[in-house]
C-alpha positions, 0 to 999 in steps of 0.5 A: 447477474451483470446488472449487479456488477456496476452497483458494487462500485456505484453504491459507495461512490454515490455515498461518497458523493452525498457525504462530501457534497451534501453539506452539514445537513448530513452531519447528524446521520452521515456516518450511518449513510456511509455505513449503509453504502458499504453494507449495500455493496457487501450485499450485492457482493454476496448476491453475485457470489451466490449466483456464481456458485450456481454456475459451472466452473467454465462459466463463472467469469462474467464481463460487463461492458458499460461504455467506450471511454476513448474510442479512436482508431487503433486505441480502444479504452473501455469501461468494462468489468470482469467478475471471476473467482479472484475478483469476487474474493477481493470484493467480499473481503473489501466490502465485508471488512470495510463494512465492519470498519465503517461500523467501528468508526461510528463509535471511534470517531463519535466526537470528531467534528468532521466525521461526515467527511471521514465516512465520505473518504472511507466510501471513496476508498471502497469505490476506488478499491472495488474499481481496481479489482473489478476492471477488465483492463489495465487502464481502468485498473490504473484509474482505481489504483490512483483513486486508492492513492488519493483516498489513502492520502486524504485518510492518512492526513485526515487529522491534518492539524497534526504536522506529523499526519500531514507529513505522513500523508504527503510521504505516502502519496509521493512514495506511491507515485514512484510505484505508479510510474512503474504501472504506467510504464508497464501499460505503455509497454503492453500497448506497444507490444500487444496493441491492447491493455485489456486482460484477455488480449494481453494474456492470450498473446503474451507467449508471442512477446520476447523474453526481454519485453515480458521481463520489463513489463513484469519488473514494472508491475513489481515496482507498482506492487512495491509502492502500494504494498509497502515492499522494499525498496518502497516501504518507508511510508507504511510506518508513518501512515499510522498517524491516520485514525486507527480505522484507516490503519485497519482498512487501508493497511491491513485488509485492502490497499496494501494487498493491491500489489498482491492482486496485481501480480496474481492477476498478471500471472500469465506475464510472470509465468513467462518471465522467470527473471521477473518472478525471481525478482518478486521472490527476492522482494518478498523474502527481503521484506518478510524479514525487514518488516519482522525485525522492525516490528520487534523494536517498536514501542508504538502499538500501531507501528509494531502492527505496521511492521507486522503488516509489511512482513505478512505482505512479504509472505504473500509477495514471496508466494506469488513469486513462486508461480503456480505453486504459490498463487492460491496460497498468496491469496488465501493468506491475504484473506485470512490476514485481512481478518486477523490483522484488521482485528488486531488494528481495531483492538489497538484502537480500542486500547487507545480509546480506553487509554486517552489515545496513548500508543506507547505499549510501555505505558500499558500493562494489565489491561486484560482485566479492564478490557476483556472483550478487547483482550479476547478478540486481540488475543485470538488475532494474535494466535492466528497471526503467529500460526497457532495450530487450528487457527487461520494463520496456521493454515494459510502461512503453513501452505506458503512455507510448504510452497517455499520448500517445494520450489526445489533445489538450493533456492527452495531450502533458502526460501524455506529457511527465510519463511521459518525465521519469519515465523519465529520472529513473528511469534516473538514480536506479537508475543511482545505486543501481547505481554506489554499491553495486556499482562504484567503490572500497570505502567499507566502514565498521565497524558499531556494534560495531567489526566490519569487514564481510566481504561474501560471497554469500548462501546458495542459499535466498536466491539461487535466488529472486533468479535466478528473479525475474531471469529474469522481469525479462528475459523476462516483458514480451516474452512478454506482448507476443507477438501482444498475448497479455496484451492479448487475455487481459485485454480481455474483463474490462477492455475496451480501446480504441486511442487516437489518438496524435499520435506513432507507436509507434517515435517514442515508443520512441525518445524513451523510450530517449533519456530513459533514456540521458540519465538513465544518462549524468547519473548516471554523470557525477555518481557514476561519474567521481569518488570518492563521499564517505562523508558526503553533501554538503549538496546543493541545496535540492531535494536536502535537501527530497528527503532529507526526502521532499519535506517530506511529514511536515512538511506533514502535521504543519502541515496535519493533526497540529498543527490536529488537536492544537489541535482536540483540546485545544480540545475537551478544554477545552470538555468539562472547563470547559464541559460538565463545568463546567455539570454540576459547577457544578449539582451543587455548587449543589444540594449547597450548598443542601442542606447549608444546608437540612440545618442547619435540622434540627439536633435541638434542641427550642429551635430548633424552638420558636423556629422555631414562634414565628417562624412564628406571629409571621409569621402574626399580622403577615400577618393584621393587615396584611391586615385593615388593607388 
């Protein structure tokens, strides 16, 4: 079993190396090589999962030490893996969904001249993400964390000939660096406090640390999670990142990278359980982002950006659940997995629609596509029903559990969080119904592209539809399978722990409330968009709508609070450096140079000048002597 763990990372890493370094000789079959590498890693994951099932609960955690990275006195950094119920769950999600997206990309990127490189970047991303979730210490996790950031930069900006894509990649990279600073500071604090950054020693001795130190570590870990998972206040990069190819959006922004923050908080539960203030901060960030992303999703006409707002909101649900402590850890991961199915399916469905509509992304230029793209319509529709929490589908089981856990927090806080999650459920149903109506229903609103070509929508090839069908099946059945006999809860509880809260409402009441909110959101969306023709040009809208179209002024806020003060500070520092420090240095040099040039004139090489100097000196000497005698 141990020997297979390194192969999980090695397979896509080798694939990336071959594809990126192998040259044009691999252009003809490089896409299949990348897909095979992802599939091979998934097969290794299945083998490890089956072997883990055959072990007793207390023997399912496996450690694999490869080598000592930095072995010096008082500082031991190892390259070691830890495979347990939590990490294998992520392994199967990353490699399973990743393989499907690789297969989808074969068709989607068929005409791209740099397809081999694209698959190399996809393989590199998988390897980094697997390293992140398999590391048994925070330093190795940080290596995977940074690798994911690099790969996402390369993938978001893959079409760098588009200025918007290049800018989006840089924005994502810079914003994520802010979060990465939080993780690096947290690791330093851990080493200073515990003398180690390995999970075991840190978690086993966490109770010995002071409350202030644990809170500081928890807040820094939260900052890191905000960056990777696009949570407030580091959420501004996610919408712009939709400039990347659609398979990138499905892989990075639905099933893997944006969930890394949820993994980090859940993996660090031993720290957060002892730092209630940090837990409260996690809950607040999740609650705010849950509503923030939902509101943004309501106003976007770009289908991918509407789904990006949805991703932000759904990750907010997961972060909120993780902040609830042992009540919510399991349900955060459960919703993460089900979300991986239906959100990846929704993104791939959006890519299929774009594929048939000459890469048009404006939903106001769609309409009536269900007749022309039946497979896309059905698979996208099942993902839609899953994300709004339609009874019996995956999102119903996972999101309902988070809402129950929010109420189970107890007291006024529980009622507030419960209300926030219910409002989020209603708004989710509204904006997703809006996406469905604008895209697949109503009259045709197709517009010619920039070259004057009228779109001729058609169903995508099988390499694209088969992954969509598989993900749709997961969107329908995954949540129900996880809920049978509380199988998912029992699976993760040995790693994350679990405790039942005391909800003021029975489960059936929460379910009825959630379903009512869902139906209300669907009904309002139908009344607004389903009963009358949709204008091709968006109306001006209310002040809230206009703000939501601009991502609730997040970029304006960043410019006002960070960019402009930062630019002013930079200009002041440059002025101080050039006029102050450089002025002193340059002024001293000029003074010395001026004095030297004047002294140099004394030595002019003329004998008469030297004689005059000697005569003058003699006169001064005689005068001084006479003056001293008279005194």
